[in-house]
Phi, psi and omega in degrees: 000315182300318181291327177295315179298320178298321179294320178298314180297318179297323178300314178290331176294321176297321176299316177298320178298320177295320179294333176297319178295315179300315179299316180298318179295320177295322179295317178298316178301312182294318179295320178298314178297319184290315188268334179266326186243004180052041179225144176217165184229126177297320180301313180296319179298317179291323176299320178301314181296320180294318178296318177300316177301315181296316178302313180299311184293323179284335181279342180305309185291323180292324177298319177293319180300320182275004180059041180250011180283168182286131178209146176276103186269012183306314180255328188305318183299331182272354181287154174287161178304323180294315180295319177300318180297318179296314179300315180293321178297309181298314180298320181291315184290318188260344181241301188293305185297314177300320179298315179298316180297323177295316180296316180297315181299310181290327178292324179301316178298318178299314180294318179299315179297318180297319180293313182295327179274355185051051185297137176231172179296145177280348179277138175299131182082007180281180186275152175265185174056049182301333181297335180295314181288325177292328177295336178293338175299315180297314180301312181299319182281333172295317176298320177296322177296316178300317180292324177296319177295319177298315178296321179299315179298319179295319181290325176295318178296318177299316180299317180294323179293327185277352181284000000 
């Protein structure tokens, strides 16, 4: 199960990596238009922000998978593998998963309200369908939940091996 969840997260990480290239091209396009032709587009600017948001949200779970997330390593580095597994198990069950579930729950309400109101950008020429980008919060945190479950399974296995 854990390896399947890791593959799903990696798939979305590759998508985020591809979007980084798309974002870079859009930035070059917008900068060229702005400085050479004295023209800019609100739509292109908002698309850039939306792509950046998607990259960030899809990258959360991959960052956790690669163990590059923020952690206070003052004591953690000196712990034995068994103690690290215990700390990670407790942290995942009592901190990470509840936080993720709260974000998903509250984001669902936000997305639903945005959809029902047919929310659009407040900028003239901005993007419609604001609920789509808000929905990416849910996607990003569901992926983070999947990765947390994968890490939890790995830490439980490590704990059992160390006994």
